[in-house]
DSSP file (Angstrom, degrees, kcal/mol; ACC not computed):
  #  RESIDUE AA STRUCTURE BP1 BP2  ACC     N-H-->O    O-->H-N    N-H-->O    O-->H-N    TCO  KAPPA ALPHA  PHI   PSI    X-CA   Y-CA   Z-CA
    1    1 A M     >        0   0    0      0, 0.0     4,-1.6     0, 0.0     5,-0.1   0.000 360.0 360.0 360.0 -44.9    0.0    0.0    0.0
    2    2 A T  H  >  +     0   0    0      1,-0.2     4,-2.3     2,-0.2     5,-0.2   0.884 360.0  58.2 -64.4 -37.9    2.8    2.4    0.9
    3    3 A R  H  > S+     0   0    0      1,-0.2     4,-2.3     2,-0.2    -1,-0.2   0.889 103.4  52.3 -60.9 -40.0    4.6    1.6   -2.3
    4    4 A E  H  > S+     0   0    0      2,-0.2     4,-2.6     1,-0.2     5,-0.2   0.915 108.2  51.4 -61.6 -42.9    1.6    2.7   -4.4
    5    5 A F  H  X S+     0   0    0     -4,-1.6     4,-2.2     1,-0.2    -2,-0.2   0.928 110.4  48.7 -60.6 -44.4    1.4    6.0   -2.6
    6    6 A E  H  X S+     0   0    0     -4,-2.3     4,-2.6     1,-0.2    -1,-0.2   0.892 110.5  51.4 -62.8 -39.0    5.1    6.6   -3.4
    7    7 A R  H  X S+     0   0    0     -4,-2.3     4,-2.6     2,-0.2    -2,-0.2   0.932 111.0  46.1 -65.2 -45.6    4.6    5.7   -7.0
    8    8 A S  H  X S+     0   0    0     -4,-2.6     4,-2.2     1,-0.2    34,-0.4   0.860 113.7  50.5 -66.9 -33.9    1.7    8.1   -7.5
    9    9 A T  H  X S+     0   0    0     -4,-2.2     4,-2.2    -5,-0.2    -2,-0.2   0.925 111.9  46.4 -67.8 -44.7    3.7   10.8   -5.7
   10   10 A R  H  X S+     0   0    0     -4,-2.6     4,-2.3     1,-0.2    -2,-0.2   0.915 113.2  49.4 -62.9 -42.8    6.8   10.3   -7.9
   11   11 A L  H  X S+     0   0    0     -4,-2.6     4,-2.7     1,-0.2    -1,-0.2   0.907 109.8  52.2 -63.2 -41.8    4.6   10.2  -11.0
   12   12 A G  H  X S+     0   0    0     -4,-2.2     4,-2.2     2,-0.2    -1,-0.2   0.902 110.2  47.2 -61.4 -42.9    2.9   13.4   -9.9
   13   13 A E  H  X S+     0   0    0     -4,-2.2     4,-1.9     2,-0.2    -1,-0.2   0.900 112.6  49.4 -66.9 -40.6    6.2   15.2   -9.4
   14   14 A H  H  X S+     0   0    0     -4,-2.3     4,-2.2     1,-0.2    -2,-0.2   0.923 112.1  48.3 -62.8 -44.4    7.5   14.0  -12.7
   15   15 A M  H  X S+     0   0    0     -4,-2.7     4,-3.2     1,-0.2     5,-0.3   0.868 106.3  58.1 -64.1 -36.9    4.4   15.2  -14.5
   16   16 A R  H  X S+     0   0    0     -4,-2.2     4,-2.1     1,-0.2    -1,-0.2   0.935 109.0  44.4 -58.7 -47.2    4.6   18.6  -12.7
   17   17 A R  H  X S+     0   0    0     -4,-1.9     4,-1.6     2,-0.2    -1,-0.2   0.928 116.3  46.1 -64.6 -44.5    8.0   19.2  -14.2
   18   18 A L  H  X S+     0   0    0     -4,-2.2     4,-2.8     1,-0.2    -2,-0.2   0.914 112.3  50.0 -65.4 -43.4    7.0   18.0  -17.7
   19   19 A L  H  X S+     0   0    0     -4,-3.2     4,-3.0     1,-0.2     5,-0.3   0.900 106.5  55.1 -63.8 -40.6    3.7   20.0  -17.7
   20   20 A A  H  X S+     0   0    0     -4,-2.1     4,-1.6    -5,-0.3    -1,-0.2   0.920 113.4  42.4 -57.7 -43.2    5.4   23.2  -16.7
   21   21 A D  H  X S+     0   0    0     -4,-1.6     4,-2.4     2,-0.2     5,-0.2   0.911 114.2  50.5 -70.4 -42.9    7.8   22.9  -19.6
   22   22 A L  H  X>S+     0   0    0     -4,-2.8     4,-3.6     2,-0.2     5,-0.7   0.907 109.5  50.4 -62.9 -42.6    5.1   21.7  -22.1
   23   23 A I  H  X5S+     0   0    0     -4,-3.0     4,-0.9     1,-0.2    -1,-0.2   0.913 112.8  47.0 -62.3 -41.9    2.8   24.6  -21.2
   24   24 A R  H  <5S+     0   0    0     -4,-1.6    -1,-0.2    -5,-0.3    -2,-0.2   0.908 124.4  31.3 -65.4 -42.0    5.6   27.1  -21.7
   25   25 A R  H  <5S+     0   0    0     -4,-2.4    -2,-0.2    -5,-0.1    -3,-0.2   0.881 126.3  33.7 -85.6 -41.3    6.7   25.6  -25.0
   26   26 A E  H  <5S+     0   0    0     -4,-3.6     2,-0.6    -5,-0.2    -3,-0.2   0.764  96.0  78.5 -96.7 -27.7    3.5   24.2  -26.6
   27   27 A L     << -     0   0    0     -4,-0.9     2,-0.7    -5,-0.7    -1,-0.1  -0.749  49.5-177.8 -93.8 120.7    0.6   26.5  -25.7
   28   28 A D        +     0   0    0     -2,-0.6    -4,-0.1     3,-0.0    -1,-0.1  -0.776  29.2 134.9-117.0  84.6    0.4   29.7  -27.7
   29   29 A D    >   -     0   0    0     -2,-0.7     3,-1.6     3,-0.1    -2,-0.0  -0.997  51.8-142.6-134.5 128.4   -2.5   31.5  -26.2
   30   30 A P  T 3  S+     0   0    0      0, 0.0    -1,-0.1     0, 0.0    -2,-0.0   0.771 102.9  59.6 -63.1 -24.4   -2.5   35.3  -25.4
   31   31 A R  T 3  S+     0   0    0     33,-0.1     2,-1.1     1,-0.1    37,-0.1   0.675  82.4  95.3 -74.6 -15.5   -4.7   34.6  -22.3
   32   32 A L    <   +     0   0    0     -3,-1.6    -3,-0.1     1,-0.1    -1,-0.1  -0.648  56.6 166.7 -81.3 101.0   -2.0   32.3  -21.0
   33   33 A G        -     0   0    0     -2,-1.1     2,-1.6     1,-0.1    24,-0.1   0.325  56.1 -31.6 -89.5-140.5    0.0   34.6  -18.7
   34   34 A L  E    S+A   56   0A   0     22,-0.5    22,-1.9     2,-0.0     2,-0.3  -0.641  76.0 173.7 -84.5  87.0    2.5   33.7  -16.1
   35   35 A V  E     -A   55   0A   0     -2,-1.6     2,-0.4    20,-0.2    20,-0.2  -0.739  13.7-166.6 -98.8 144.4    1.2   30.3  -15.0
   36   36 A S  E     -A   54   0A   0     18,-3.0    18,-2.7    -2,-0.3     2,-0.8  -0.997  19.4-135.6-132.5 131.6    2.9   28.0  -12.6
   37   37 A I  E     +A   53   0A   0     -2,-0.4    16,-0.3    16,-0.2     3,-0.1  -0.778  25.8 177.5 -86.2 114.7    2.2   24.3  -12.0
   38   38 A T  E     -     0   0A   0     14,-2.0     2,-0.3    -2,-0.8    15,-0.2   0.804  58.9  -8.2 -90.9 -31.4    2.3   24.0   -8.2
   39   39 A E  E     -A   52   0A   0     13,-1.3    13,-3.1   -23,-0.1     2,-0.4  -0.981  47.0-152.7-163.9 149.7    1.3   20.4   -7.7
   40   40 A V  E     -A   51   0A   0     -2,-0.3     2,-0.7    11,-0.2    11,-0.2  -0.979  13.7-164.2-128.4 119.1    0.1   17.3   -9.5
   41   41 A R  E     -A   50   0A   0      9,-2.6     9,-2.7    -2,-0.4     2,-0.4  -0.909   8.1-161.6-105.8 115.3   -1.9   14.8   -7.4
   42   42 A V  E     -A   49   0A   0     -2,-0.7     7,-0.2   -34,-0.4   -30,-0.1  -0.791  20.9-117.0 -98.8 135.9   -2.2   11.4   -9.2
   43   43 A S    >   -     0   0    0      5,-2.9     3,-1.8    -2,-0.4    -1,-0.1  -0.235  29.3-108.2 -65.8 160.5   -4.9    9.0   -8.0
   44   44 A R  T 3  S+     0   0    0      1,-0.3    -1,-0.1     2,-0.1   -36,-0.1   0.826 121.9  52.1 -61.9 -32.1   -3.8    5.7   -6.6
   45   45 A D  T 3  S-     0   0    0      1,-0.0    -1,-0.3     3,-0.0    -2,-0.1   0.445 108.4-128.3 -84.6   2.6   -5.0    3.8   -9.7
   46   46 A L  S <  S+     0   0    0     -3,-1.8    -2,-0.1     2,-0.2     3,-0.1   0.665  79.4 112.5  63.0  20.2   -2.9    6.3  -11.9
   47   47 A A  S    S+     0   0    0     43,-0.1    44,-2.9     1,-0.1     2,-0.3   0.735  72.5  36.6 -92.7 -25.4   -6.0    7.1  -14.0
   48   48 A H  E     - b   0  91A   0     42,-0.3    -5,-2.9     2,-0.0     2,-0.4  -0.956  59.7-166.8-132.8 147.4   -6.6   10.7  -13.0
   49   49 A A  E     -Ab  42  92A   0     42,-2.8    44,-2.3    -2,-0.3     2,-0.7  -0.991  12.5-150.1-135.6 128.1   -4.4   13.6  -12.1
   50   50 A K  E     -Ab  41  93A   0     -9,-2.7    -9,-2.6    -2,-0.4     2,-0.7  -0.875  17.6-158.9 -94.0 118.1   -5.4   16.9  -10.5
   51   51 A V  E     -Ab  40  94A   0     42,-3.5    44,-2.8    -2,-0.7     2,-0.4  -0.881   3.9-157.2-104.2 113.0   -3.1   19.6  -11.8
   52   52 A Y  E     -Ab  39  95A   0    -13,-3.1   -14,-2.0    -2,-0.7   -13,-1.3  -0.761  14.8-178.2 -93.7 132.7   -2.9   22.6   -9.5
   53   53 A F  E     -Ab  37  96A   0     42,-2.3    44,-3.6    -2,-0.4     2,-0.3  -0.925  12.7-167.4-128.9 153.8   -1.8   25.9  -11.0
   54   54 A S  E     -A   36   0A   0    -18,-2.7   -18,-3.0    -2,-0.3     2,-0.3  -0.890  11.1-155.6-129.2 165.0   -1.2   29.4   -9.8
   55   55 A L  E     -A   35   0A   0     -2,-0.3     2,-0.9   -20,-0.2   -20,-0.2  -0.986  21.8-122.6-144.2 154.6   -0.7   32.6  -11.7
   56   56 A L  E    S+A   34   0A   0    -22,-1.9   -22,-0.5    -2,-0.3     2,-0.3  -0.851  80.4  53.6 -94.0 108.2    0.8   36.0  -11.3
   57   57 A G  S    S-     0   0    0     -2,-0.9     2,-0.2   -24,-0.1    -2,-0.1  -0.991  91.2 -30.2 162.0-160.0   -2.0   38.4  -12.0
   58   58 A R    >   -     0   0    0     -2,-0.3     3,-1.6     1,-0.1     4,-0.3  -0.523  50.7-116.1 -92.0 157.7   -5.4   39.3  -11.0
   59   59 A D  G >  S+     0   0    0      1,-0.3     3,-1.6    -2,-0.2     4,-0.4   0.808 111.1  65.3 -61.5 -31.2   -8.1   37.0   -9.7
   60   60 A E  G 3  S+     0   0    0      1,-0.3    -1,-0.3     2,-0.2     3,-0.2   0.639  92.7  63.9 -69.8 -10.9  -10.4   37.7  -12.7
   61   61 A E  G <> S+     0   0    0     -3,-1.6     4,-2.0     1,-0.2    -1,-0.3   0.577  82.4  80.7 -84.6 -10.1   -7.8   36.0  -14.9
   62   62 A V  H <> S+     0   0    0     -3,-1.6     4,-2.7    -4,-0.3     5,-0.2   0.928  88.7  51.0 -63.8 -46.8   -8.2   32.6  -13.2
   63   63 A G  H  > S+     0   0    0     -4,-0.4     4,-2.2     1,-0.2    -1,-0.2   0.951 113.5  42.2 -58.8 -54.9  -11.4   31.6  -15.1
   64   64 A P  H  > S+     0   0    0      0, 0.0     4,-2.3     0, 0.0    -1,-0.2   0.885 115.0  52.4 -60.1 -37.1  -10.0   32.3  -18.6
   65   65 A M  H  X S+     0   0    0     -4,-2.0     4,-2.4     1,-0.2    -2,-0.2   0.920 109.3  48.3 -64.3 -43.6   -6.7   30.7  -17.6
   66   66 A Q  H  X S+     0   0    0     -4,-2.7     4,-2.6     1,-0.2    -1,-0.2   0.875 110.2  53.0 -65.4 -36.3   -8.5   27.5  -16.3
   67   67 A T  H  X S+     0   0    0     -4,-2.2     4,-2.5    -5,-0.2    -2,-0.2   0.927 109.0  48.7 -62.9 -45.5  -10.5   27.4  -19.6
   68   68 A V  H  X S+     0   0    0     -4,-2.3     4,-1.6     1,-0.2    -2,-0.2   0.934 114.5  45.2 -59.8 -47.2   -7.3   27.6  -21.7
   69   69 A L  H  < S+     0   0    0     -4,-2.4     4,-0.4     1,-0.2    -2,-0.2   0.896 112.6  50.6 -66.6 -39.9   -5.7   24.8  -19.7
   70   70 A T  H >< S+     0   0    0     -4,-2.6     3,-1.0     1,-0.2     4,-0.4   0.910 110.7  49.0 -64.7 -41.9   -8.8   22.6  -19.6
   71   71 A R  H 3< S+     0   0    0     -4,-2.5     3,-0.4     1,-0.2     4,-0.3   0.817 112.9  48.3 -66.8 -28.9   -9.2   22.9  -23.4
   72   72 A A  T 3X S+     0   0    0     -4,-1.6     4,-2.9    -5,-0.2     5,-0.3   0.450  82.8  99.4 -88.7  -0.5   -5.5   22.0  -23.9
   73   73 A A  H <> S+     0   0    0     -3,-1.0     4,-2.6    -4,-0.4    -1,-0.2   0.879  81.6  49.5 -56.8 -42.5   -5.7   19.0  -21.5
   74   74 A G  H  > S+     0   0    0     -3,-0.4     4,-2.3    -4,-0.4    -1,-0.2   0.927 113.3  45.7 -63.5 -45.1   -6.0   16.5  -24.4
   75   75 A K  H  > S+     0   0    0     -4,-0.3     4,-2.3     2,-0.2    -2,-0.2   0.925 114.4  48.5 -63.4 -44.6   -3.0   18.0  -26.3
   76   76 A L  H  X S+     0   0    0     -4,-2.9     4,-2.4     1,-0.2    -2,-0.2   0.891 110.5  51.3 -63.5 -39.2   -0.9   18.1  -23.1
   77   77 A R  H  X S+     0   0    0     -4,-2.6     4,-2.3    -5,-0.3    -1,-0.2   0.905 109.6  50.1 -64.7 -41.2   -1.8   14.5  -22.2
   78   78 A S  H  X S+     0   0    0     -4,-2.3     4,-1.6     2,-0.2    -2,-0.2   0.912 111.2  48.6 -62.7 -42.6   -0.8   13.4  -25.7
   79   79 A E  H  X S+     0   0    0     -4,-2.3     4,-1.5     1,-0.2    -2,-0.2   0.892 110.3  51.6 -65.0 -39.2    2.5   15.2  -25.3
   80   80 A L  H  X S+     0   0    0     -4,-2.4     4,-3.4     1,-0.2    -1,-0.2   0.908 105.8  55.6 -61.8 -41.2    3.1   13.6  -21.9
   81   81 A A  H  < S+     0   0    0     -4,-2.3    -1,-0.2     1,-0.2    -2,-0.2   0.863 108.9  47.0 -61.3 -36.2    2.4   10.2  -23.4
   82   82 A R  H  < S+     0   0    0     -4,-1.6    -1,-0.2     1,-0.1    -2,-0.2   0.806 119.6  39.8 -74.2 -28.1    5.2   10.7  -26.0
   83   83 A T  H  < S+     0   0    0     -4,-1.5    -2,-0.2    -3,-0.2    -3,-0.2   0.841 104.6  71.3 -89.9 -37.2    7.6   12.0  -23.3
   84   84 A M     <  -     0   0    0     -4,-3.4     5,-0.0    -5,-0.2   -69,-0.0  -0.393  65.7-144.8 -85.8 158.6    6.9    9.7  -20.4
   85   85 A T        +     0   0    0     -2,-0.1    -1,-0.1     3,-0.0    -4,-0.1   0.374  62.1 120.1 -98.6   2.3    7.8    6.0  -20.1
   86   86 A A  S    S-     0   0    0      1,-0.1     3,-0.1   -75,-0.0    -2,-0.1  -0.327  70.1-127.0 -67.8 150.6    4.6    5.2  -18.1
   87   87 A R  S    S+     0   0    0      1,-0.1     2,-0.3    -2,-0.0    -1,-0.1   0.904  93.1  16.7 -65.0 -42.8    2.2    2.7  -19.6
   88   88 A T  S    S-     0   0    0    -42,-0.0    -1,-0.1     0, 0.0    -3,-0.0  -0.932  71.4-138.4-129.2 155.7   -0.7    5.0  -19.3
   89   89 A V        -     0   0    0     -2,-0.3     3,-0.1    -3,-0.1   -40,-0.1  -0.961  30.6-116.9-113.0 128.4   -1.0    8.8  -18.7
   90   90 A P        -     0   0    0      0, 0.0   -42,-0.3     0, 0.0     2,-0.2  -0.206  30.9-100.8 -62.5 152.0   -3.6   10.0  -16.3
   91   91 A A  E     -b   48   0A   0    -44,-2.9   -42,-2.8     1,-0.1     2,-0.4  -0.527  44.3-125.6 -67.8 140.5   -6.5   12.2  -17.5
   92   92 A L  E     -b   49   0A   0     -2,-0.2     2,-0.4   -44,-0.2   -42,-0.2  -0.782  27.1-177.9-101.4 133.2   -5.7   15.8  -16.5
   93   93 A E  E     -b   50   0A   0    -44,-2.3   -42,-3.5    -2,-0.4     2,-0.5  -0.991  18.3-146.2-125.7 121.3   -8.0   18.1  -14.5
   94   94 A F  E     +b   51   0A   0     -2,-0.4     2,-0.4   -44,-0.2   -42,-0.2  -0.758  20.5 177.0 -95.1 129.8   -6.8   21.7  -13.9
   95   95 A L  E     -b   52   0A   0    -44,-2.8   -42,-2.3    -2,-0.5     2,-0.3  -0.982  31.5-113.2-132.3 141.5   -7.6   23.4  -10.7
   96   96 A Y  E     -b   53   0A   0     -2,-0.4     2,-0.8   -44,-0.2   -42,-0.2  -0.559  21.4-147.8 -75.5 133.1   -6.6   26.8   -9.4
   97   97 A D    >   -     0   0    0    -44,-3.6     3,-0.5    -2,-0.3     4,-0.3  -0.888  16.5-179.7-102.6 104.7   -4.3   26.8   -6.4
   98   98 A A  T 3>  +     0   0    0     -2,-0.8     4,-2.7     1,-0.2     5,-0.2   0.409  55.4  99.4 -86.0   2.4   -5.1   29.9   -4.3
   99   99 A S  H 3> S+     0   0    0      1,-0.2     4,-2.4     2,-0.2    -1,-0.2   0.860  81.6  50.1 -63.1 -36.3   -2.5   29.2   -1.6
  100  100 A L  H <> S+     0   0    0     -3,-0.5     4,-2.3     2,-0.2    -1,-0.2   0.920 113.0  46.1 -67.5 -42.3    0.0   31.7   -3.1
  101  101 A A  H  > S+     0   0    0     -4,-0.3     4,-2.2     2,-0.2    -2,-0.2   0.898 113.7  49.5 -65.4 -40.2   -2.6   34.5   -3.3
  102  102 A Q  H  X S+     0   0    0     -4,-2.7     4,-2.3     2,-0.2    -2,-0.2   0.893 110.2  51.2 -66.1 -39.0   -3.8   33.7    0.2
  103  103 A G  H  X S+     0   0    0     -4,-2.4     4,-2.3    -5,-0.2    -2,-0.2   0.905 109.9  49.1 -63.5 -42.5   -0.2   33.8    1.5
  104  104 A A  H  X S+     0   0    0     -4,-2.3     4,-2.1     2,-0.2    -2,-0.2   0.902 110.9  50.5 -64.1 -40.7    0.4   37.1   -0.1
  105  105 A R  H  X S+     0   0    0     -4,-2.2     4,-2.3     2,-0.2    -2,-0.2   0.903 109.5  50.7 -64.3 -40.8   -2.8   38.5    1.4
  106  106 A M  H  X S+     0   0    0     -4,-2.3     4,-2.5     2,-0.2    -2,-0.2   0.905 108.4  52.4 -63.0 -41.2   -1.7   37.2    4.9
  107  107 A D  H  X S+     0   0    0     -4,-2.3     4,-2.5     1,-0.2    -1,-0.2   0.909 109.5  49.7 -59.5 -42.5    1.7   38.9    4.4
  108  108 A E  H  X S+     0   0    0     -4,-2.1     4,-2.3     2,-0.2    -2,-0.2   0.917 111.3  48.5 -62.3 -43.8   -0.2   42.2    3.6
  109  109 A L  H  X S+     0   0    0     -4,-2.3     4,-2.3     2,-0.2    -2,-0.2   0.901 112.2  48.5 -64.5 -41.2   -2.4   41.8    6.7
  110  110 A I  H  X S+     0   0    0     -4,-2.5     4,-2.5     2,-0.2    -2,-0.2   0.918 111.6  49.6 -65.0 -43.6    0.6   41.1    9.0
  111  111 A A  H  X S+     0   0    0     -4,-2.5     4,-2.2     1,-0.2    -2,-0.2   0.901 111.6  48.9 -62.6 -40.9    2.5   44.1    7.6
  112  112 A A  H  X S+     0   0    0     -4,-2.3     4,-2.2     2,-0.2    -1,-0.2   0.902 111.4  49.6 -65.4 -41.0   -0.5   46.3    8.1
  113  113 A A  H  X S+     0   0    0     -4,-2.3     4,-2.4     2,-0.2    -2,-0.2   0.905 111.0  49.6 -65.1 -41.4   -0.9   45.1   11.7
  114  114 A R  H  X S+     0   0    0     -4,-2.5     4,-2.6     2,-0.2    -1,-0.2   0.908 109.8  51.2 -62.8 -41.8    2.8   45.7   12.5
  115  115 A A  H  X S+     0   0    0     -4,-2.2     4,-2.4     2,-0.2    -2,-0.2   0.906 110.6  48.8 -63.3 -41.2    2.6   49.2   11.0
  116  116 A R  H  X S+     0   0    0     -4,-2.2     4,-2.4     2,-0.2    -2,-0.2   0.922 111.9  49.2 -63.2 -43.5   -0.5   49.9   13.3
  117  117 A D  H  X S+     0   0    0     -4,-2.4     4,-2.3     2,-0.2    -2,-0.2   0.908 111.2  49.7 -61.5 -42.3    1.4   48.6   16.3
  118  118 A E  H  X S+     0   0    0     -4,-2.6     4,-2.2     2,-0.2     5,-0.2   0.914 111.2  48.3 -64.5 -43.5    4.4   50.6   15.5
  119  119 A R  H  X S+     0   0    0     -4,-2.4     4,-2.7     1,-0.2     5,-0.4   0.896 110.9  52.3 -62.4 -39.5    2.3   53.8   15.1
  120  120 A G  H  X S+     0   0    0     -4,-2.4     4,-1.8     1,-0.2     5,-0.2   0.889 111.1  46.4 -65.0 -39.8    0.6   53.0   18.4
  121  121 A R  H  X S+     0   0    0     -4,-2.3     4,-0.6     2,-0.2    -2,-0.2   0.891 118.5  41.1 -68.5 -40.0    3.9   52.6   20.3
  122  122 A N  H  < S+     0   0    0     -4,-2.2     4,-0.2    -5,-0.2    -2,-0.2   0.866 126.6  30.1 -78.2 -37.8    5.4   55.8   18.8
  123  123 A G  H  < S+     0   0    0     -4,-2.7     3,-0.2    -5,-0.2    -3,-0.2   0.768 121.0  45.4 -96.5 -27.3    2.4   58.1   19.0
  124  124 A G  H >< S+     0   0    0     -4,-1.8     3,-0.5    -5,-0.4    -3,-0.2   0.589  94.7  73.8 -95.8 -10.2    0.4   56.8   22.0
  125  125 A G  T 3< S+     0   0    0     -4,-0.6    -1,-0.2    -5,-0.2    -2,-0.1   0.741  90.9  53.8 -78.5 -23.9    3.2   56.4   24.6
  126  126 A G  T 3  S+     0   0    0     -4,-0.2     2,-0.9    -3,-0.2    -1,-0.2   0.537  90.5  77.7 -91.6  -6.3    3.9   60.0   25.5
  127  127 A E    <         0   0    0     -3,-0.5    -1,-0.2     1,-0.2    -4,-0.0  -0.668 360.0 360.0 -98.4  78.1    0.4   61.1   26.4
  128  128 A G              0   0    0     -2,-0.9    -1,-0.2    -3,-0.1    -2,-0.1   0.436 360.0 360.0-118.1 360.0   -0.4   59.8   29.8
């Protein structure tokens, strides 16, 4: 059982690297901005893969980006089949990974809280 998990994890990481390169080289779409493949989770039976992507840009670009990637899934899967040595290539499902955007938002909130604390220490301490 553990060996299967390791195999699907290794396959997912290999696919992540290959997909990142294929998307950069093979897809020529103006809507395709700075996309990054963050993770590929392959099912235990190796039939399906959830491909998580993030992008540098605005949130409203996520929908069109996901559409481009979903439409290109067949082409990308075919290219993977030619490149990989695996017997079968999983079906690809593209999903937006919001963790980078959430992390950036948390950084902004922490920085704002620190700035408020600093202002409070500097301005509020002398009036007593």
